[in-house]
C-alpha positions as CSV (number, residue, x, y, z in Angstrom):
1,M,-121.6,122.4,120.5
2,I,-118.2,123.9,119.3
3,K,-116.2,121.0,121.0
4,T,-118.3,118.3,119.1
5,F,-117.7,120.3,115.8
6,R,-114.2,120.5,116.5
7,V,-114.0,116.6,117.0
8,I,-116.0,115.8,113.7
9,S,-113.8,118.4,112.1
10,Y,-110.5,116.6,113.0
11,L,-112.1,113.2,112.1
12,E,-113.2,114.7,108.6
13,G,-109.9,116.1,108.1
14,I,-108.0,112.5,108.9
15,S,-110.6,110.8,106.9
16,Y,-110.0,113.1,103.8
17,I,-106.4,113.0,103.8
18,L,-106.4,109.0,104.2
19,L,-108.8,108.9,101.3
20,L,-107.1,111.2,99.3
21,F,-103.5,110.3,99.9
22,I,-103.7,106.4,100.4
23,A,-106.9,104.9,99.2
24,V,-106.8,106.6,95.9
25,P,-103.4,106.1,95.0
26,I,-103.6,102.3,96.0
27,K,-106.8,102.2,93.8
28,Y,-105.1,103.3,90.7
29,Y,-101.6,102.0,91.2
30,A,-102.4,98.8,92.8
31,N,-105.8,98.4,91.1
32,D,-107.2,97.9,94.8
33,P,-110.3,99.8,95.2
34,S,-111.2,98.3,98.7
35,F,-109.6,101.0,100.4
36,V,-111.8,103.6,98.9
37,K,-114.7,101.6,99.6
38,L,-113.7,100.9,103.3
39,L,-112.8,105.0,103.7
40,G,-115.4,106.3,101.6
41,M,-118.7,105.8,103.5
42,P,-117.1,107.2,106.7
43,H,-115.7,110.2,105.1
44,G,-119.1,110.9,103.5
45,L,-121.0,110.9,106.7
46,L,-118.3,113.1,108.4
47,F,-118.4,115.7,105.5
48,V,-122.2,115.5,105.9
49,A,-122.2,116.0,109.6
50,Y,-119.4,118.8,109.2
51,V,-121.4,120.9,106.8
52,I,-124.4,120.6,108.8
53,L,-122.5,121.5,112.0
54,S,-120.9,124.2,110.5
55,L,-124.3,125.7,109.4
56,V,-125.9,125.1,112.8
57,N,-122.8,126.6,114.5
58,S,-123.0,129.6,112.1
59,K,-126.7,130.6,113.3
60,K,-126.1,129.7,116.8
61,Y,-122.8,131.7,117.3
62,N,-123.6,134.4,114.6
63,W,-120.4,133.7,112.2
64,S,-119.7,136.3,109.7
65,F,-120.6,135.2,106.1
66,I,-116.8,135.1,105.4
67,K,-116.1,132.8,108.3
68,T,-119.0,130.7,107.5
69,V,-117.7,130.3,104.0
70,V,-114.3,129.7,104.9
71,V,-115.4,127.1,107.3
72,L,-117.5,125.2,104.7
73,I,-114.7,125.5,101.9
74,S,-112.1,124.3,104.3
75,S,-113.8,120.7,104.3
76,I,-112.7,120.3,100.3
77,I,-109.2,121.4,100.7
78,P,-106.6,119.0,102.0
79,F,-105.4,120.1,105.8
80,G,-108.4,122.8,105.6
81,T,-110.3,121.8,108.5
82,F,-107.0,121.7,110.6
83,Y,-106.1,125.5,109.5
84,V,-109.7,126.5,110.4
85,D,-109.6,124.9,113.9
86,Y,-106.4,126.6,114.4
87,K,-107.6,130.0,113.0
88,Y,-110.9,130.1,114.6
89,F,-111.5,127.5,117.3
90,K,-108.5,127.4,119.4
91,T,-108.7,130.9,120.5
92,D,-112.6,130.6,121.1
93,L,-112.0,128.0,123.6
94,R,-109.6,129.8,125.5
95,R,-112.0,132.8,126.0
96,N,-114.4,130.5,127.5
């Protein structure tokens, strides 16, 4: 379950960065909203999957309240999902 979460986390982080730093500037500076429309739906689906998997893993692996909150908040901070992956989940996989 953690491996699936890590993949979704990575994809969500990439889609957020693309949306925030490429699609939105193109929308406002080039007056072309097509990239936002193209990236918006996949990012939204990945975001929802990230939140759901975060809550499921929180229950399954008995995460502390602080860890759960940090993991959830990281999804709205650019590059946050990569930080969480590095801080919490790379070491978890080495133990297994």
